[in-house]
C-alpha positions in Angstrom: 16.5 9.2 -0.5 15.2 10.3 -3.9 11.6 10.1 -5.2 10.9 10.6 -8.9 7.3 11.5 -9.9 6.4 10.8 -13.5 3.4 12.4 -15.1 4.3 12.2 -18.8 1.9 9.4 -19.8 -1.2 11.0 -18.3 -0.4 14.5 -19.6 -0.1 13.1 -23.1 -3.7 12.1 -23.0 -4.6 15.7 -23.6 -2.6 15.7 -26.9 -4.1 14.8 -30.3 -1.9 11.8 -30.5 -0.9 10.2 -27.1 2.7 9.4 -26.4 4.2 5.9 -26.8 3.0 4.5 -23.4 5.0 1.3 -23.7 8.2 3.2 -23.1 6.8 4.1 -19.6 7.9 1.6 -17.0 5.0 2.3 -14.7 2.5 1.7 -17.6 4.1 -1.6 -18.3 4.2 -2.7 -14.7 0.5 -1.7 -14.2 -0.9 -3.6 -17.2 1.4 -6.6 -16.8 0.2 -7.1 -13.3 -3.4 -6.8 -14.6 -2.5 -9.8 -16.9 -2.9 -7.7 -20.1 -0.3 -7.0 -22.7 0.7 -3.3 -22.4 1.2 -3.0 -26.2 -2.5 -3.9 -26.7 -3.6 -1.3 -24.2 -1.4 1.3 -25.8 -2.9 0.6 -29.2 -6.5 0.8 -27.8 -5.8 4.2 -26.3 -4.2 5.4 -29.5 -7.1 4.1 -31.6 -9.7 5.5 -29.1 -11.1 2.1 -28.4 -10.7 0.4 -25.0 -14.0 -1.4 -24.8 -12.3 -4.7 -24.9 -10.7 -4.2 -21.6 -12.7 -4.9 -18.5 -13.0 -1.7 -16.3 -11.1 0.4 -18.8 -13.9 1.8 -21.0 -13.2 5.3 -19.6 -9.8 5.3 -21.3 -11.1 6.1 -24.8 -13.5 8.8 -23.4 -10.8 10.4 -21.4 -8.5 10.6 -24.4 -11.1 12.3 -26.6 -12.5 14.7 -24.0 -9.6 15.4 -21.7 -8.6 18.7 -23.3 -12.1 20.1 -22.8 -12.8 18.5 -19.4 -12.2 21.2 -16.7 -12.3 18.5 -14.0 -9.5 16.6 -15.7 -7.4 19.8 -16.1 -7.9 20.4 -12.3 -6.6 16.9 -11.5 -3.6 17.4 -13.8 -2.8 20.8 -12.1 -3.1 19.3 -8.6 -0.8 16.4 -9.7 1.7 18.8 -11.0 2.0 20.3 -7.5 2.8 17.0 -5.9 6.3 17.5 -4.8 8.9 14.8 -4.4 10.8 17.0 -1.9 7.8 17.3 0.4 7.2 13.6 0.2 10.8 12.9 1.1 10.5 15.3 4.1 7.4 13.4 5.4 9.0 10.0 4.9 12.5 10.6 6.2 11.6 10.8 9.8 9.6 7.6 9.6 12.5 5.5 8.2 15.5 3.9 9.9 18.7 6.0 9.6 20.4 3.4 7.4 17.7 3.4 4.7 18.9 4.9 1.5 16.8 4.1 -1.5 15.2 5.6 -4.5 11.5 5.2 -5.6 9.7 6.1 -8.8 6.0 7.0 -8.8 4.2 6.8 -12.1 0.7 8.1 -12.8 -0.7 6.0 -15.6 -4.0 5.4 -17.4 -5.3 2.2 -15.8 -8.4 0.2 -15.2 -9.8 -1.5 -12.0 -6.8 -1.6 -9.7 -5.9 1.8 -8.1 -2.3 1.0 -7.3 0.4 -1.6 -8.1 4.0 -1.7 -7.1 7.0 -3.7 -8.0 10.5 -3.3 -6.6 11.1 0.4 -6.3 8.4 1.4 -8.7 4.8 2.5 -7.9 2.1 2.9 -10.5 -1.1 4.7 -9.7 -4.2 4.5 -11.9 -5.0 8.2 -12.6 -8.6 7.3 -13.2 -9.0 6.1 -9.6 -8.3 9.7 -8.4 -11.3 11.7 -7.1 -11.1 15.4 -6.5 -12.6 16.7 -3.3 -12.2 20.5 -3.1 -8.4 21.0 -3.7 -7.3 17.5 -2.7 -7.1 14.2 -4.5 -8.3 11.0 -3.0 -8.0 7.3 -3.9 -11.2 5.9 -2.5 -11.2 7.4 1.1 -7.4 7.9 1.3 -5.8 11.2 0.5 -3.4 10.8 -2.4 -0.4 12.2 -0.4 -1.1 9.8 2.5 -1.3 6.9 0.0 1.9 7.9 -1.7 3.7 8.0 1.7 2.3 4.7 2.7 3.4 2.9 -0.5 6.8 4.5 -0.8 7.4 3.7 2.9 6.7 0.1 2.1 9.0 0.2 -1.0 11.8 1.6 1.3 11.3 -1.1 4.0 10.6 -4.1 1.8 14.3 -5.1 1.8 13.9 -5.8 5.6 10.9 -8.1 5.0 11.4 -11.8 5.9 10.8 -13.9 2.8 8.5 -16.9 3.3 10.2 -20.2 3.0 9.0 -23.8 3.0 8.8 -24.4 6.8 6.1 -23.5 9.3 8.6 -21.3 11.2 9.5 -19.4 8.0 5.9 -18.8 7.1 5.1 -17.4 10.6 8.2 -15.2 10.6 7.3 -13.9 7.1 3.7 -13.1 8.2 4.8 -11.3 11.4 7.2 -9.3 9.3 4.4 -8.3 7.0 2.2 -7.4 9.9 4.9 -5.1 11.2 6.0 -3.3 8.1 2.6 -2.8 6.6 1.1 -2.1 10.0 3.7 0.6 10.7 3.0 2.3 7.3 -0.7 2.3 8.2 0.0 3.8 11.6 2.2 6.5 10.2 0.2 7.6 7.2 -3.2 5.9 6.5 -5.1 5.1 9.7 -8.7 5.1 8.4 -11.0 7.9 9.7 -14.0 7.7 7.4 -15.9 5.7 4.9 -16.1 1.9 4.4 -12.5 1.3 5.5 -13.1 3.0 8.8 -16.2 0.8 9.4 -14.2 -2.4 8.6 -11.4 -1.2 10.9 -13.8 -0.5 13.8 -15.2 -4.0 13.4 -11.7 -5.5 13.5 -11.0 -3.6 16.7 -14.1 -5.2 18.3 -12.8 -8.7 17.6 -9.2 -7.9 18.6 -9.2 -10.4 21.6 -10.5 -13.1 19.3 -7.9 -12.3 16.6 -5.0 -12.6 19.1 -6.3 -16.0 20.3 -6.5 -17.2 16.7 -3.1 -15.8 15.8 -1.5 -17.6 18.8 -3.3 -20.8 17.8 -2.2 -20.5 14.1 1.4 -19.7 14.9 1.7 -22.7 17.1 -0.3 -25.1 14.9 2.0 -27.8 13.6 -0.7 -29.8 11.9 -1.2 -27.7 8.8 1.3 -27.6 6.0 3.2 -24.3 5.3 1.1 -23.5 2.2 -2.2 -24.0 4.1 -0.9 -22.0 7.0 0.1 -19.1 4.8 -3.3 -19.0 3.2 -5.1 -19.3 6.6 -3.1 -16.4 8.1 -4.0 -14.1 5.2 -7.6 -15.1 5.1 -8.1 -14.6 8.9 -6.1 -11.5 9.6 -6.0 -9.4 6.4 -8.8 -7.1 5.6 -10.0 -7.1 1.9 -11.6 -4.8 -0.6 -11.0 -1.1 0.0 -9.2 -1.8 3.3 -6.5 -3.9 1.6 -5.1 -0.9 -0.2 -3.6 0.9 2.9 -5.1 -0.7 6.0 -4.8 -4.4 5.6 -3.6 -5.6 9.0 -5.4 -4.0 12.0 -3.8 -6.4 14.5 -0.3 -5.4 13.2 -1.1 -1.7 13.4 -2.4 -2.2 17.0 0.9 -3.9 18.0 2.9 -1.0 16.5 0.7 1.4 18.5 1.5 -0.4 21.7 5.3 -0.4 20.9 5.2 3.3 20.0 3.3 4.2 23.2 5.8 2.3 25.4 9.1 3.3 23.8 8.4 6.2 21.4 8.1 6.6 17.7 11.8 6.8 17.1 12.2 3.4 18.7 9.5 1.9 16.5 11.1 3.5 13.4 14.5 2.0 14.2 12.9 -1.4 14.8 11.8 -1.4 11.1 15.2 -2.7 10.1 14.9 -5.6 12.5 11.4 -7.1 12.0 12.5 -10.4 13.6 12.3 -8.6 16.9 8.8 -7.3 16.4 7.0 -10.0 18.5 9.5 -9.7 21.3 9.3 -5.9 21.4 5.6 -6.0 21.4 5.6 -8.4 24.4 7.9 -6.1 26.3 5.6 -3.1 25.5 2.5 -5.1 26.5 4.0 -6.0 29.8 5.0 -2.4 30.5 1.4 -1.4 30.2 0.2 -4.5 32.1 -2.1 -5.4 29.1 -3.8 -8.7 29.9 -2.5 -12.0 28.5 -5.4 -12.2 26.1 -3.4 -9.7 24.0 -0.2 -11.7 24.2 1.4 -13.5 21.3 3.5 -15.7 23.6 5.3 -17.3 20.7 
């Protein structure tokens, strides 16, 4: 495993003339996913005028004041101490043995979205970072935890089941997503405070109801695959701040049951076989004699 951390574009904001951002892959990925031409954003930063971009007015101010802003300097210093080696050490024991992959993490000047990722590349909006004492946070998630969460998903996305055009393929793809994202949440970003924690607690209270709805939806042959896909996301995925690193409480709960029954190493090795997720969960549920109301029974 190799993780590359790239800070060049945000460091250049402190220079009289910022670097050519469009040569930075992370910058391009971020703004393309925002639906805005990266060349236009780069020109706005260079000209000191970003008022035309929704949520990005801070870009021009950051460019002109960064060199004098002690808070900005502190953030850059903390980012400079983020070690790819330490990230790799945290991640390696949470990945199947056969996973060998590279990941690139880019810190870029962005706008509304805190994080985007594409393929093996992750782009983090540096303006979404908040310093609390000597640590950096994105909303209520520590930066290092967020990095581990997303790089873990980059490493395991090759195991994800791609959604096809049949009901069975949609269900298989959704369960795969529940598993892979739920495991990343369990390992690195279980919410402990703030709005996300409140949404998570509310989801735990309706767990019995969610299992009943998931059984119903997975067996529903009346809805077409596209409608089923939309219904599954709408009913079981948390939104807003929770969607960043704690989207599927029911998936994380299933991972917790498997881990409690068979150990974390067993759960980690299962990541390479997401098609067995529901079966392994049922075995773990029965081992603990959890009631049928928490069964998938697919």
